[in-house]
C-alpha positions as CSV (number, residue, x, y, z in Angstrom):
1,X,8.2,-52.5,-5.1
2,X,4.8,-50.9,-6.1
3,X,1.8,-51.1,-3.9
4,X,-0.6,-53.6,-5.2
5,X,-3.7,-55.4,-4.2
6,X,-3.2,-59.3,-4.5
7,X,-6.6,-59.8,-6.0
8,X,-6.0,-57.0,-8.5
9,X,-2.8,-58.9,-10.0
10,X,-3.6,-61.1,-12.9
11,X,-0.9,-63.0,-14.2
12,X,-1.3,-64.8,-17.6
13,X,1.8,-67.0,-17.1
14,X,4.7,-67.3,-19.3
15,X,3.8,-66.2,-22.8
16,X,7.5,-66.1,-24.0
17,X,9.6,-69.2,-23.9
18,X,13.0,-68.0,-22.6
19,X,14.3,-65.8,-20.0
20,X,11.6,-62.9,-20.0
21,X,8.5,-64.3,-18.1
22,X,5.5,-61.7,-19.6
23,X,2.7,-61.2,-17.6
24,X,-0.1,-58.7,-17.9
25,X,0.8,-55.8,-15.5
26,X,-2.1,-54.5,-13.0
27,X,0.2,-53.3,-10.8
28,X,-1.8,-49.7,-10.9
29,X,-4.2,-49.1,-8.2
30,X,-6.6,-46.1,-7.7
31,X,-4.7,-43.4,-5.7
32,X,-5.3,-39.9,-4.4
33,X,-2.1,-37.9,-5.4
34,X,-1.8,-35.6,-8.3
35,X,-2.4,-38.3,-10.6
36,X,-5.5,-39.5,-8.8
37,X,-9.1,-39.7,-10.1
38,X,-11.1,-36.5,-11.3
39,X,-14.4,-36.4,-12.9
40,X,-13.2,-37.0,-16.4
41,X,-10.4,-39.6,-15.5
42,X,-9.8,-42.6,-13.4
43,X,-6.1,-41.7,-13.5
44,X,-5.2,-38.0,-14.7
45,X,-1.9,-39.6,-16.0
46,X,-2.4,-40.2,-19.6
47,X,-5.4,-39.4,-19.1
48,X,-7.4,-42.5,-18.7
49,X,-10.8,-41.9,-18.8
50,X,-13.8,-43.2,-16.9
51,X,-16.5,-44.6,-19.6
52,X,-19.1,-41.9,-17.9
53,X,-17.9,-38.6,-16.7
54,X,-18.2,-38.5,-12.7
55,X,-17.0,-42.3,-12.1
56,X,-18.1,-45.6,-13.1
57,X,-20.2,-47.9,-10.8
58,X,-21.6,-51.1,-10.3
59,X,-24.8,-51.7,-7.9
60,X,-25.6,-54.4,-5.6
61,X,-27.7,-56.1,-8.3
62,X,-24.6,-56.3,-10.7
63,X,-26.1,-53.6,-12.8
64,X,-23.6,-51.1,-14.4
65,X,-24.8,-47.5,-13.4
66,X,-27.7,-49.1,-11.4
67,X,-29.7,-47.6,-8.6
68,X,-29.4,-50.4,-6.2
69,X,-26.7,-49.6,-3.4
70,X,-25.1,-52.1,-1.3
71,X,-26.2,-49.6,1.8
72,X,-27.9,-46.4,2.2
73,X,-27.8,-43.7,4.7
74,X,-30.1,-40.8,5.0
75,X,-27.8,-37.8,6.6
76,X,-29.9,-34.9,7.6
77,X,-29.1,-31.1,7.5
78,X,-27.3,-29.3,10.2
79,X,-23.9,-28.3,11.9
80,X,-21.7,-29.7,14.5
81,X,-20.0,-33.1,14.7
82,X,-21.8,-36.1,13.2
83,X,-21.0,-39.8,12.5
84,X,-22.5,-42.1,9.8
85,X,-22.3,-45.8,9.4
86,X,-23.0,-47.9,6.1
87,X,-23.1,-51.6,6.5
88,X,-20.8,-52.3,3.6
89,X,-20.5,-56.2,4.6
90,X,-21.9,-57.8,1.3
91,X,-19.5,-55.5,-0.7
92,X,-16.5,-56.2,1.3
93,X,-17.0,-59.8,1.5
94,X,-17.4,-60.2,-2.2
95,X,-13.8,-58.2,-2.6
96,X,-12.1,-60.8,-0.1
97,X,-13.6,-63.8,-2.1
98,X,-12.4,-62.5,-4.9
99,X,-15.5,-62.0,-6.9
100,X,-14.7,-58.3,-8.0
101,X,-11.5,-56.6,-8.3
102,X,-11.2,-54.0,-5.5
103,X,-11.1,-50.6,-7.2
104,X,-12.9,-49.0,-4.2
105,X,-16.3,-47.8,-3.3
106,X,-18.3,-44.9,-4.5
107,X,-20.7,-42.7,-2.3
108,X,-23.2,-41.1,-4.5
109,X,-26.7,-39.7,-4.3
110,X,-29.6,-40.8,-6.2
111,X,-30.2,-38.7,-9.2
112,X,-33.8,-36.9,-9.4
113,X,-34.2,-36.8,-5.7
114,X,-33.9,-33.7,-3.9
115,X,-30.5,-33.7,-2.0
116,X,-28.2,-31.4,-0.1
117,X,-24.4,-31.2,0.2
118,X,-22.3,-33.3,3.0
119,X,-18.7,-32.5,4.0
120,X,-17.2,-35.6,5.2
121,X,-13.9,-35.6,6.8
122,X,-11.1,-37.2,4.8
123,X,-8.0,-39.2,5.6
124,X,-6.1,-35.8,5.2
125,X,-8.2,-34.1,7.9
126,X,-6.0,-32.5,10.7
127,X,-8.1,-34.5,13.2
128,X,-7.3,-38.0,13.4
129,X,-10.4,-38.9,15.4
130,X,-12.5,-38.1,12.5
131,X,-10.9,-39.7,9.5
132,X,-12.7,-42.4,7.7
133,X,-12.6,-46.1,8.9
134,X,-13.4,-49.4,7.9
135,X,-14.6,-51.3,10.7
136,X,-14.1,-55.2,10.3
137,X,-15.7,-58.0,12.4
138,X,-14.3,-61.4,12.0
139,X,-15.6,-64.9,12.9
140,X,-13.0,-65.5,15.4
141,X,-14.0,-62.7,17.5
142,X,-11.3,-60.4,16.4
143,X,-11.8,-56.8,15.0
144,X,-10.0,-54.6,12.5
145,X,-10.0,-50.8,11.9
146,X,-8.8,-49.9,8.5
147,X,-7.9,-46.4,7.2
148,X,-8.6,-45.7,3.7
149,X,-5.3,-46.3,1.3
150,X,-6.9,-43.3,-1.0
151,X,-10.0,-41.0,-0.7
152,X,-11.1,-38.4,-2.9
153,X,-14.2,-36.6,-4.4
154,X,-15.4,-36.5,-8.0
155,X,-16.3,-32.9,-8.8
156,X,-17.0,-32.0,-12.6
157,X,-16.2,-28.4,-11.9
158,X,-12.6,-29.2,-11.4
159,X,-9.7,-30.8,-13.8
160,X,-7.5,-31.8,-11.0
161,X,-7.5,-34.6,-8.6
162,X,-8.8,-33.5,-5.0
163,X,-7.4,-36.5,-3.1
164,X,-5.3,-34.2,-0.9
165,X,-7.9,-32.1,0.5
166,X,-9.1,-32.6,4.3
167,X,-12.6,-33.1,3.1
168,X,-15.0,-35.0,0.7
169,X,-18.1,-33.5,-0.8
170,X,-21.1,-35.7,-1.4
171,X,-24.1,-34.0,-3.5
172,X,-26.2,-34.2,-6.7
173,X,-23.0,-33.3,-8.5
174,X,-20.2,-34.7,-6.7
175,X,-19.3,-38.1,-5.4
176,X,-16.7,-39.6,-3.0
177,X,-14.4,-42.5,-3.4
178,X,-12.6,-44.2,-1.0
179,X,-10.4,-47.4,-1.5
180,X,-9.0,-49.9,1.3
181,X,-6.3,-52.2,1.3
182,X,-7.7,-55.7,2.2
183,X,-6.1,-59.0,3.1
184,X,-7.5,-62.4,3.2
185,X,-7.6,-64.3,6.5
186,X,-8.3,-67.8,7.9
187,X,-11.4,-65.9,9.6
188,X,-14.6,-65.4,7.9
189,X,-15.7,-61.6,7.5
190,X,-19.0,-61.2,9.7
191,X,-19.6,-57.7,9.2
192,X,-18.1,-54.4,7.5
193,X,-19.1,-51.0,8.4
194,X,-17.9,-47.8,6.7
195,X,-17.7,-45.0,9.4
196,X,-17.6,-41.2,8.1
197,X,-17.9,-38.2,10.1
198,X,-19.2,-34.8,9.0
199,X,-19.3,-31.2,10.5
200,X,-21.5,-29.4,8.0
201,X,-24.5,-30.6,6.0
202,X,-26.1,-28.1,3.9
203,X,-30.0,-27.7,2.4
204,X,-31.9,-30.9,3.0
205,X,-31.7,-34.5,3.6
206,X,-29.0,-36.3,1.6
207,X,-29.7,-39.7,0.5
208,X,-26.2,-41.5,0.1
209,X,-25.8,-44.8,-1.2
210,X,-22.6,-47.0,-1.7
211,X,-21.7,-48.5,-4.8
212,X,-18.7,-50.4,-6.1
213,X,-16.3,-48.6,-8.3
214,X,-16.0,-50.1,-11.7
215,X,-13.5,-48.4,-14.2
216,X,-13.1,-49.8,-17.5
217,X,-10.1,-52.0,-16.5
218,X,-11.8,-53.5,-13.5
219,X,-15.0,-54.5,-16.0
220,X,-12.7,-56.1,-18.8
221,X,-12.0,-59.8,-19.5
222,X,-8.7,-60.9,-18.2
223,X,-8.5,-63.4,-21.0
224,X,-5.5,-63.2,-23.6
225,X,-6.5,-63.1,-27.1
226,X,-4.1,-65.2,-29.0
227,X,-3.5,-64.5,-32.8
228,X,-1.2,-65.9,-35.7
229,X,1.8,-65.9,-33.4
230,X,0.7,-68.4,-31.4
231,X,1.7,-71.2,-33.9
232,X,5.6,-69.7,-33.9
233,X,7.6,-70.1,-30.7
234,X,9.4,-66.8,-30.0
235,X,8.0,-65.9,-33.6
236,X,10.6,-68.1,-35.1
237,X,9.1,-68.8,-38.8
238,X,6.7,-66.3,-38.4
239,X,7.7,-64.4,-41.7
240,X,6.6,-67.5,-43.5
241,X,2.9,-67.0,-42.6
242,X,1.0,-65.8,-45.7
243,X,-0.5,-63.2,-44.0
244,X,2.8,-61.7,-42.7
245,X,4.1,-58.7,-44.6
246,X,7.2,-58.1,-42.7
247,X,8.8,-59.5,-39.4
248,X,12.1,-58.7,-37.6
249,X,13.8,-59.7,-34.5
250,X,16.7,-57.3,-35.3
251,X,19.1,-60.3,-35.1
252,X,20.7,-59.9,-38.6
253,X,24.0,-57.7,-38.9
254,X,22.4,-55.6,-41.7
255,X,18.8,-55.4,-39.9
256,X,18.8,-51.8,-41.1
257,X,18.7,-52.7,-44.8
258,X,15.2,-54.5,-44.0
259,X,13.7,-51.0,-43.5
260,X,12.5,-48.4,-45.9
261,X,13.9,-45.5,-44.1
262,X,16.3,-44.7,-40.9
263,X,16.4,-41.0,-39.8
264,X,20.0,-40.1,-39.5
265,X,19.6,-38.3,-36.1
266,X,18.0,-41.5,-34.7
267,X,20.0,-42.9,-31.6
268,X,19.3,-46.6,-31.9
269,X,21.3,-49.7,-32.2
270,X,20.8,-53.6,-32.0
271,X,22.2,-55.0,-28.6
272,X,22.2,-58.3,-26.7
273,X,23.4,-56.7,-23.5
274,X,22.7,-53.9,-21.2
275,X,23.1,-54.7,-17.6
276,X,23.2,-51.2,-16.3
277,X,19.9,-50.6,-17.6
278,X,18.5,-54.1,-16.2
279,X,17.9,-55.3,-19.7
280,X,16.8,-58.9,-20.0
281,X,16.4,-60.3,-23.7
282,X,13.4,-61.2,-24.9
283,X,14.9,-63.3,-27.6
284,X,18.4,-62.6,-28.6
285,X,19.1,-59.1,-29.6
286,X,16.7,-56.0,-29.5
287,X,16.8,-52.5,-30.8
288,X,18.1,-50.2,-28.0
289,X,16.5,-46.7,-28.5
290,X,17.9,-43.9,-26.4
291,X,16.3,-40.4,-25.7
292,X,19.6,-38.2,-25.0
293,X,19.2,-35.4,-22.5
294,X,18.5,-32.0,-24.2
295,X,17.4,-33.8,-27.4
296,X,14.0,-35.1,-28.7
297,X,14.3,-37.6,-31.4
298,X,15.3,-41.2,-30.5
299,X,14.2,-43.1,-33.4
300,X,12.8,-42.5,-36.8
301,X,12.8,-45.7,-38.8
302,X,9.9,-46.6,-41.2
303,X,8.4,-49.8,-43.0
304,X,7.4,-48.0,-46.5
305,X,5.2,-50.6,-48.1
306,X,5.7,-49.2,-51.6
307,X,9.5,-49.1,-51.4
308,X,9.3,-52.7,-49.9
309,X,7.2,-53.6,-53.4
310,X,4.1,-54.2,-51.5
311,X,0.7,-52.3,-52.4
312,X,-0.2,-49.8,-49.8
313,X,-3.1,-51.5,-47.8
314,X,-6.2,-50.0,-46.3
315,X,-6.1,-51.8,-43.1
316,X,-3.1,-53.7,-41.4
317,X,-2.1,-55.0,-37.9
318,X,1.5,-54.1,-36.3
319,X,2.6,-55.8,-33.4
320,X,6.2,-55.2,-31.5
321,X,7.5,-55.9,-28.2
322,X,8.5,-52.8,-26.0
323,X,10.6,-52.6,-22.5
324,X,11.0,-49.7,-20.9
325,X,14.5,-49.6,-19.0
326,X,15.3,-48.7,-15.5
327,X,16.2,-45.2,-16.8
328,X,12.9,-44.5,-18.1
329,X,11.2,-41.7,-16.3
330,X,9.2,-39.1,-18.7
331,X,8.3,-36.6,-16.0
332,X,9.0,-33.4,-18.2
333,X,6.5,-34.2,-20.9
334,X,4.8,-37.1,-22.8
335,X,6.1,-37.9,-26.7
336,X,5.2,-40.5,-29.6
337,X,5.7,-44.0,-29.9
338,X,5.5,-46.5,-32.9
339,X,2.1,-46.4,-34.8
340,X,0.8,-46.4,-38.4
341,X,0.6,-43.4,-41.0
342,X,-0.1,-42.1,-44.3
343,X,1.4,-38.8,-44.0
344,X,3.2,-38.7,-47.7
345,X,5.4,-36.0,-46.2
346,X,2.7,-33.6,-46.6
347,X,0.5,-33.4,-43.4
348,X,-0.6,-35.6,-40.6
349,X,2.4,-34.9,-38.3
350,X,4.4,-32.0,-36.6
351,X,1.5,-29.5,-36.3
352,X,0.6,-30.1,-40.1
353,X,-3.0,-30.1,-39.7
354,X,-4.9,-33.4,-41.6
355,X,-7.9,-32.3,-43.9
356,X,-8.7,-35.7,-45.2
357,X,-6.8,-35.2,-48.6
358,X,-3.3,-34.4,-47.5
359,X,-2.3,-37.3,-45.1
360,X,-2.9,-38.8,-41.6
361,X,-1.2,-40.5,-38.6
362,X,-1.8,-42.7,-35.6
363,X,1.4,-42.8,-33.8
364,X,1.6,-44.2,-30.3
365,X,2.1,-42.1,-27.5
366,X,3.1,-41.9,-23.9
367,X,2.1,-39.4,-21.1
368,X,4.2,-37.7,-18.7
369,X,4.5,-39.2,-15.4
370,X,3.9,-36.8,-12.3
371,X,7.2,-37.0,-10.2
372,X,5.5,-36.4,-6.9
373,X,3.1,-39.5,-7.1
374,X,4.1,-42.5,-5.7
375,X,1.1,-44.2,-6.9
376,X,2.3,-44.3,-10.5
377,X,6.2,-44.5,-9.8
378,X,7.9,-46.5,-12.6
379,X,4.5,-46.5,-14.7
380,X,3.8,-45.2,-18.1
381,X,0.7,-44.2,-19.6
382,X,0.4,-45.5,-23.1
383,X,-2.0,-44.0,-25.8
384,X,-2.4,-42.9,-29.5
385,X,-1.4,-39.5,-31.2
386,X,-3.7,-39.2,-33.7
387,X,-4.0,-36.7,-36.7
388,X,-7.3,-37.3,-38.6
389,X,-9.7,-35.2,-40.6
390,X,-12.4,-34.5,-37.8
391,X,-9.3,-33.2,-35.3
392,X,-10.3,-29.8,-34.1
393,X,-6.9,-28.0,-33.9
394,X,-3.6,-28.3,-35.7
395,X,-1.9,-30.6,-33.5
396,X,-2.7,-34.3,-33.1
397,X,-5.4,-35.7,-30.8
398,X,-4.5,-37.9,-27.7
399,X,-6.6,-41.2,-26.9
400,X,-5.5,-42.7,-23.7
401,X,-5.4,-46.4,-23.8
402,X,-7.8,-46.5,-21.0
403,X,-9.7,-49.8,-21.4
404,X,-7.3,-51.8,-19.1
405,X,-4.7,-51.5,-16.6
406,X,-2.2,-52.8,-19.2
407,X,-2.3,-49.5,-20.8
408,X,-0.1,-48.5,-17.8
409,X,3.2,-50.1,-18.3
410,X,6.0,-50.9,-15.8
411,X,9.7,-50.2,-16.3
412,X,11.9,-53.6,-16.9
413,X,9.3,-55.5,-18.2
414,X,8.4,-56.7,-21.9
415,X,5.1,-56.1,-23.2
416,X,3.3,-57.0,-26.7
417,X,1.9,-53.8,-28.1
418,X,-0.4,-54.4,-31.0
419,X,-2.2,-51.8,-33.2
420,X,-4.8,-52.1,-36.1
421,X,-5.9,-49.4,-38.4
422,X,-8.8,-49.7,-41.0
423,X,-9.3,-46.6,-43.0
424,X,-12.8,-45.2,-43.6
425,X,-14.4,-45.3,-46.8
426,X,-14.4,-41.8,-48.2
427,X,-17.4,-40.1,-47.2
428,X,-18.2,-42.2,-44.3
429,X,-17.0,-42.2,-40.3
430,X,-16.0,-45.7,-40.2
431,X,-12.2,-45.9,-40.0
432,X,-11.4,-48.2,-37.0
433,X,-8.4,-48.0,-34.6
434,X,-7.9,-50.9,-32.1
435,X,-5.0,-51.6,-29.5
436,X,-3.8,-54.5,-27.5
437,X,-1.4,-54.9,-24.8
438,X,-0.3,-58.5,-24.1
439,X,-3.4,-59.6,-25.9
440,X,-6.0,-57.7,-23.9
441,X,-7.9,-54.8,-25.7
442,X,-7.2,-51.4,-24.4
443,X,-8.8,-49.3,-26.8
444,X,-11.2,-49.3,-29.4
445,X,-12.5,-46.4,-31.9
446,X,-14.9,-47.3,-34.7
447,X,-16.1,-43.8,-36.1
448,X,-12.7,-42.3,-37.3
449,X,-12.5,-40.1,-40.6
450,X,-9.0,-40.4,-41.8
451,X,-9.7,-39.2,-45.3
452,X,-11.9,-38.1,-47.8
453,X,-10.1,-39.6,-50.8
454,X,-8.8,-43.0,-51.5
455,X,-5.6,-41.7,-52.6
456,X,-4.7,-41.7,-49.0
457,X,-3.7,-45.2,-48.0
458,X,-1.6,-47.1,-45.3
459,X,1.9,-45.7,-46.4
460,X,4.1,-47.0,-43.7
461,X,4.5,-48.5,-40.1
462,X,6.2,-45.6,-38.3
463,X,8.8,-46.6,-35.5
464,X,8.9,-43.3,-34.1
465,X,10.4,-42.3,-30.5
466,X,10.0,-38.8,-29.6
467,X,10.0,-36.7,-26.5
468,X,7.7,-33.8,-26.3
469,X,6.2,-31.6,-28.8
470,X,9.2,-29.3,-28.1
471,X,10.3,-30.4,-24.8
472,X,13.6,-32.1,-24.7
473,X,14.2,-35.1,-22.7
474,X,15.3,-33.9,-19.0
475,X,17.5,-37.0,-18.7
476,X,19.0,-39.8,-20.7
477,X,16.1,-42.3,-21.1
478,X,16.1,-45.7,-22.7
479,X,13.7,-48.3,-24.1
480,X,14.0,-51.4,-26.4
481,X,12.2,-53.0,-29.0
482,X,12.0,-56.5,-30.4
483,X,9.9,-59.0,-32.5
484,X,8.1,-56.6,-35.0
485,X,5.5,-58.2,-36.8
486,X,3.4,-56.4,-39.6
487,X,0.3,-58.5,-40.9
488,X,-2.9,-58.7,-42.5
489,X,-4.5,-60.2,-39.7
490,X,-4.3,-60.2,-36.0
491,X,-0.9,-61.2,-34.7
492,X,-1.3,-61.5,-30.9
493,X,1.3,-62.1,-28.1
494,X,4.3,-64.7,-28.9
495,X,3.9,-68.2,-27.7
């Protein structure tokens, strides 16, 4: 099982009546392996960005990026072994009471004040006696000593996770991040003290405060936003809603005729059973897509508005259900997922640069999964792979779905994935893209330049499953798609 904090696990109950209970996945916790936090990202798998480079925090007054630490310590310069204590009782008690999600604590210096550099031993220190400890005193007289589940430091001169180093630096440009696994007990917490040891302290006194780590997912609402699908159990009859343009559950034996294009190299079929890959139906049959070892393309399936007799819109919502199979493990490279496009077979995909006149696309995307980091095992980071007129290079631009942990999907679970595109007014950067997982928003962009001409519209919903750029799938991998709905207003998860 994935390691998880019980108070980070937010279940939203059964959103689907049937065999598949759908819950928002909060299995992800901050680690310190190769996929661990960096200056730019709270996990480099994706990447999933902090809102502010250098890490996001909330102070003791509850203010985002505030200057009132939970505890402060002045560390003098010098050499030789020296221990420091911070009384973090208020912060730890709030975690245990469930008032905040425990994403860890950030040690940082107050900006604008002259500070030095302190090297603290980390949990990877070769000397066990100087590794970080959280010392807990309980109301029943018992005591606990916890080692960090993760510790690292954020340095904006590095693009890589530094969590496997034997020390953590804290300075005006570097902050340390520690996360401890906490368990609720019958006893009341009396005191919590963070204990760190340093051997070297440079330059001058260093005022170090402790703050609550608050990445985007720890600040978002846990509420599920329902849409038009709430009125249709299992989507039955949803196609009759006047705002629905197209809907399918792959139940018809001639489901392929419902679509405008099916790439002949696609390896996809509608199935009801697949026990070998731990498949559980969402509702009846689903579309099974296989990425075959040594190949790139799994699915090229498109709903073409004009071919379906519909006007090409300027804004659209597109929801589908997604399940990664037991064999899904994209360790070699990322790839493309379903999305929305107006390429007109001219540009906006395949290294064909979008210039605002020739085409555009916002396909979904998945990131490679580092095979050596157990903290992200069986998780897939989702995002968007966008060709738009402001993109600098000839290839697409990747946007991680970083606003929620639900942008990181577990194998063997169904998820509602919804995307929205509103094209910009030609001459203005007011294009919009939003994405939701299980009814929780994971990305919003509101200043996109898709086009310079009204001749470009939303041509199609593009069901694309593709491994790489050019790297083929390193092994056979499988996913499932079901309950596709294209609509003029927000669809939301099924009831």
